[in-house]
C-alpha positions as CSV (number, residue, x, y, z in Angstrom):
1,M,125.9,-114.9,-10.8
2,V,121.9,-114.6,-9.5
3,E,123.4,-114.8,-5.9
4,R,125.6,-111.6,-6.4
5,I,123.2,-109.5,-8.0
6,K,120.5,-110.1,-5.2
7,E,123.3,-109.5,-2.7
8,K,123.9,-106.4,-4.7
9,F,120.4,-105.1,-5.0
10,S,120.2,-106.1,-0.9
11,Q,123.6,-103.4,-0.1
12,I,122.0,-100.8,-2.7
13,W,118.3,-100.8,-0.9
14,G,120.2,-101.2,2.7
15,N,121.9,-97.8,1.5
16,I,119.1,-95.9,0.6
17,T,116.3,-97.5,2.8
18,P,116.6,-94.5,5.4
19,I,116.8,-91.7,2.6
20,V,113.5,-93.1,1.4
21,L,111.8,-93.1,5.2
22,L,113.2,-89.9,5.7
23,I,111.5,-88.1,2.1
24,L,108.0,-90.0,3.2
25,V,108.2,-88.3,6.7
26,I,108.6,-85.2,5.6
27,L,106.2,-85.4,2.8
28,L,103.4,-86.2,5.3
29,L,104.7,-84.0,8.0
30,I,104.2,-81.0,4.8
31,S,100.7,-82.3,3.8
32,G,99.4,-82.1,7.3
33,K,100.5,-78.8,7.5
34,L,98.7,-77.6,4.8
35,L,95.5,-79.7,5.9
36,S,95.5,-78.1,9.0
37,E,96.1,-74.3,7.5
38,L,93.0,-75.3,4.5
39,N,90.8,-76.3,7.9
40,S,91.6,-73.2,9.9
41,L,90.5,-71.3,6.5
42,E,87.5,-72.9,6.3
43,K,86.6,-72.0,10.1
44,T,87.6,-68.5,9.7
45,R,85.6,-67.9,5.8
46,P,82.2,-65.9,7.0
47,E,79.1,-67.7,6.1
48,Y,76.7,-65.6,3.9
49,P,73.2,-67.3,4.5
50,L,70.3,-67.2,2.1
51,T,68.2,-65.4,4.8
52,A,70.9,-62.6,4.5
53,L,71.1,-62.0,0.9
54,A,67.0,-62.0,0.5
55,S,67.1,-59.0,3.1
56,Y,69.0,-56.9,0.2
57,P,66.8,-54.8,-1.8
58,S,65.9,-55.5,-5.5
59,L,66.1,-52.9,-8.2
60,S,63.0,-51.8,-8.5
61,E,62.6,-51.5,-4.7
62,V,65.4,-48.4,-5.1
63,L,64.4,-47.2,-7.9
64,D,60.7,-46.4,-5.7
65,N,63.0,-45.4,-3.0
66,D,64.8,-42.9,-5.3
67,N,61.3,-41.5,-6.9
68,S,59.6,-41.2,-3.5
69,L,63.0,-38.7,-2.6
70,L,62.6,-36.7,-5.6
71,A,58.9,-36.6,-5.4
72,E,59.1,-35.1,-1.4
73,A,62.2,-33.1,-2.1
74,P,60.9,-28.9,-1.0
75,T,60.0,-26.4,-3.8
76,S,60.9,-22.8,-3.7
77,K,58.4,-20.4,-2.8
78,I,58.2,-16.8,-4.1
79,I,56.2,-14.1,-1.7
80,A,54.0,-11.3,-4.2
81,S,51.3,-9.0,-3.3
82,I,48.2,-7.8,-5.5
83,T,47.0,-4.0,-4.6
84,G,43.8,-1.8,-5.7
85,E,40.6,-3.1,-7.4
86,V,40.7,-6.6,-6.5
87,K,38.1,-8.4,-4.0
88,N,41.2,-9.8,-1.2
89,P,44.0,-7.4,-1.9
90,G,47.2,-8.3,0.3
91,V,50.4,-10.4,0.4
92,Y,50.4,-14.5,-1.1
93,E,52.7,-17.3,-1.2
94,F,53.1,-19.6,-4.1
95,D,55.7,-22.2,-5.3
96,D,58.0,-21.0,-7.8
97,G,56.5,-21.1,-11.4
98,A,53.5,-19.5,-10.7
99,L,51.6,-16.8,-12.7
100,I,50.4,-13.8,-12.7
101,N,47.1,-14.9,-13.1
102,D,47.1,-17.3,-10.0
103,L,48.0,-14.1,-7.9
104,L,44.7,-12.5,-9.0
105,V,42.6,-15.6,-8.5
106,S,44.1,-16.1,-5.2
107,A,42.8,-12.0,-4.7
108,G,39.6,-13.4,-5.4
109,G,39.7,-11.7,-8.9
110,L,38.9,-8.1,-10.1
111,N,36.1,-6.2,-8.2
112,K,33.0,-4.0,-9.5
113,N,35.4,-0.7,-9.4
114,A,38.6,-2.7,-11.6
115,D,39.1,-1.3,-15.1
116,G,39.3,-4.7,-16.8
117,N,40.6,-3.0,-20.0
118,Y,43.6,-2.1,-18.5
119,V,44.0,-5.7,-17.5
120,S,43.6,-7.0,-20.8
121,Q,45.9,-4.6,-22.5
122,K,48.4,-3.9,-20.1
123,I,48.9,-7.0,-17.6
124,V,50.0,-10.5,-18.8
125,L,48.6,-13.1,-17.1
126,A,50.4,-15.5,-18.3
127,K,53.6,-13.9,-17.3
128,K,55.6,-16.1,-14.8
129,L,55.6,-14.4,-11.5
130,Q,58.7,-12.9,-9.9
131,P,59.8,-12.7,-6.1
132,N,58.3,-10.0,-4.5
133,E,56.4,-9.0,-7.3
134,Q,53.3,-6.0,-7.1
135,I,50.7,-5.7,-9.2
136,Y,48.6,-3.2,-9.0
137,I,44.8,-3.0,-10.3
138,P,43.7,0.7,-11.1
139,P,39.9,1.5,-11.2
140,V,37.5,2.7,-14.3
141,G,38.8,6.3,-14.7
142,V,42.6,6.0,-14.1
143,V,45.3,5.7,-16.5
144,V,48.5,4.6,-14.4
145,S,51.8,5.8,-16.4
146,S,54.9,4.0,-16.6
147,G,55.9,6.3,-13.8
148,G,53.5,5.6,-11.4
149,L,51.5,8.7,-11.8
150,T,48.0,8.8,-12.6
151,S,45.4,11.1,-14.7
152,D,41.5,11.1,-14.8
153,T,40.3,10.0,-18.0
154,T,37.0,11.1,-17.2
155,N,38.2,14.8,-17.3
156,P,40.6,14.6,-20.4
157,G,41.4,18.2,-20.0
158,S,43.2,17.7,-16.7
159,T,46.1,15.7,-15.8
160,S,47.9,15.0,-12.2
161,T,51.8,15.2,-11.7
162,K,51.1,14.2,-7.8
163,I,52.5,10.7,-6.6
164,N,49.8,7.8,-6.3
165,L,50.0,6.6,-3.0
166,N,49.1,2.9,-4.4
167,T,51.3,3.0,-7.6
168,A,54.3,4.9,-6.6
169,T,58.2,3.4,-6.4
170,S,60.2,3.9,-3.5
171,E,62.2,6.5,-5.1
172,Q,59.3,8.2,-6.4
173,L,57.7,8.6,-2.7
174,Q,61.3,9.3,-0.9
175,T,61.3,12.6,-3.5
176,L,58.4,13.6,-1.2
177,S,59.1,15.8,2.0
178,G,60.3,13.9,5.3
179,I,60.1,10.5,3.2
180,G,63.3,8.2,3.6
181,P,63.8,4.9,2.1
182,A,62.7,3.1,5.2
183,T,59.4,5.4,5.4
184,A,58.7,4.5,1.6
185,E,59.1,0.8,2.2
186,K,56.8,0.9,5.0
187,I,54.5,3.0,2.2
188,I,54.5,0.5,0.3
189,A,54.0,-2.4,2.9
190,A,50.8,-0.5,3.7
191,R,49.2,-0.7,0.3
192,P,46.5,-0.4,-0.8
193,Y,44.8,3.2,0.6
194,S,41.3,4.0,0.1
195,K,42.1,7.8,0.9
196,I,45.3,9.5,1.7
197,E,44.7,10.2,5.5
198,D,44.9,6.3,5.7
199,I,49.0,7.2,5.5
200,L,49.1,8.4,9.0
201,N,48.6,4.3,9.6
202,V,52.0,4.0,8.6
203,S,54.6,4.0,11.5
204,G,56.5,7.0,11.7
205,I,54.0,9.2,9.6
206,G,52.2,12.1,11.7
207,E,49.9,15.0,11.2
208,A,53.3,17.1,10.5
209,T,54.2,14.9,8.0
210,L,50.9,14.4,6.5
211,A,50.2,18.3,6.5
212,K,53.9,18.6,4.2
213,I,53.2,15.8,1.3
214,K,49.4,15.7,1.2
215,D,49.0,18.5,-1.9
216,N,51.6,16.4,-3.5
217,V,50.0,12.8,-3.2
218,E,46.8,11.3,-4.4
219,I,44.9,7.6,-4.7
């Protein structure tokens, strides 16, 4: 019986041995293919050395750079002018946010002829300057009305209705004979005037024009 069993097992083993060997060969081929692909992936994977990582800026450095960029951002500028009784009348440039007081200080302050009461009562020195704003400081004895006309306080009985070359608006100047919008702007740009004849320095105004307007203007 034992011999028969051994013979039967030998027959079965002989039949399945080729199949087992084939399966083993297939498994070896598959495992070899997988190992080859893993090796190729390992070779193509980029390397990131520690020195490369160290080259990136820290969070504090990034914040510092952002703050420096903000600090270097250009500030907007405004132009304003001041005329009349100041030491250095003219046109000045300021950072946006400057005050009327900054304009007065830049002009050297009031001169000895300035009406200090007018400045303290009519001009708000703490007011923010507006682009192209013009400030006029009158002399003592002259009152500036809202229309740009003046009256002499040293003689209460007399009132002038003439156009003041130093304070009149462009529209008021255009009411004068021979003065158009362009010339009016030139007159304003050339302020201040110490005497009426100074208007001859304005381009476009000659003796003929002066003769027409002389009786209707004042300083």
